C-alpha positions in Angstrom: 4.1 11.4 -17.9 3.4 8.2 -15.9 0.2 7.1 -14.2 -2.1 9.3 -12.1 -0.9 7.9 -8.8 2.8 8.6 -9.4 2.0 12.0 -10.8 -0.1 12.8 -7.7 2.6 11.5 -5.4 5.3 13.5 -7.2 3.3 16.7 -7.1 2.5 16.3 -3.4 6.2 15.6 -2.7 7.3 18.8 -4.5 4.6 20.8 -2.6 5.8 19.5 0.7 9.5 19.8 0.1 9.2 23.5 -1.0 8.6 24.7 2.6 10.8 21.9 4.0 8.2 19.5 5.1 9.3 15.9 5.1 6.8 13.0 4.9 6.9 9.3 3.9 3.2 9.4 3.2 3.1 11.7 0.3 0.1 10.2 -1.6 -1.9 9.5 1.6 -0.9 12.5 3.7 -4.5 13.7 4.2 -6.0 10.4 5.1 -5.1 10.5 8.8 -6.1 14.1 9.4 -9.3 13.6 7.4 -10.3 10.6 9.5 -9.5 12.4 12.8 -11.4 15.6 11.8 -14.4 13.5 10.7 -14.3 11.7 14.1 -14.1 15.0 16.0 -17.2 16.2 14.0 -18.9 13.0 15.2 -19.0 11.1 11.9 -20.3 7.6 12.2 -17.2 5.4 12.5 -18.7 2.6 10.4 -19.4 5.1 7.5 -15.9 6.5 7.9 -14.4 3.1 7.8 -16.4 2.2 4.7 -15.5 5.5 2.9 -11.8 4.9 3.6 -12.1 1.2 2.8 -10.2 0.5 6.1 -10.5 -2.6 8.4 -11.2 -1.9 12.0 -7.6 -2.4 12.9 -6.2 -0.2 10.2 -8.5 2.7 11.0 -8.0 2.5 14.7 -4.2 2.0 14.6 -3.2 4.2 11.8 -5.7 7.0 11.4 -7.7 7.6 14.7 -6.3 8.5 18.1 -6.6 6.2 21.0 -8.8 8.6 22.9 -12.5 7.7 23.1 -14.3 10.7 21.6 -17.5 10.1 23.7 -15.6 10.6 26.9 -13.8 13.7 25.7 
């Protein structure tokens, strides 16, 4: 059966392909939306970064938008 990561990735791939959704980020597809929703809900960015085990650069460049939430 393979390891848990590959099984998870395969299942997500099948789930996405069924309605015709294409994504290269099968195993991590929810990471970006989860980070953005948490930011919208005013989660502390340091806690969010720690939870996702992201560096400042990775979280800001890959998962959050460039809009300053305080100004919005």
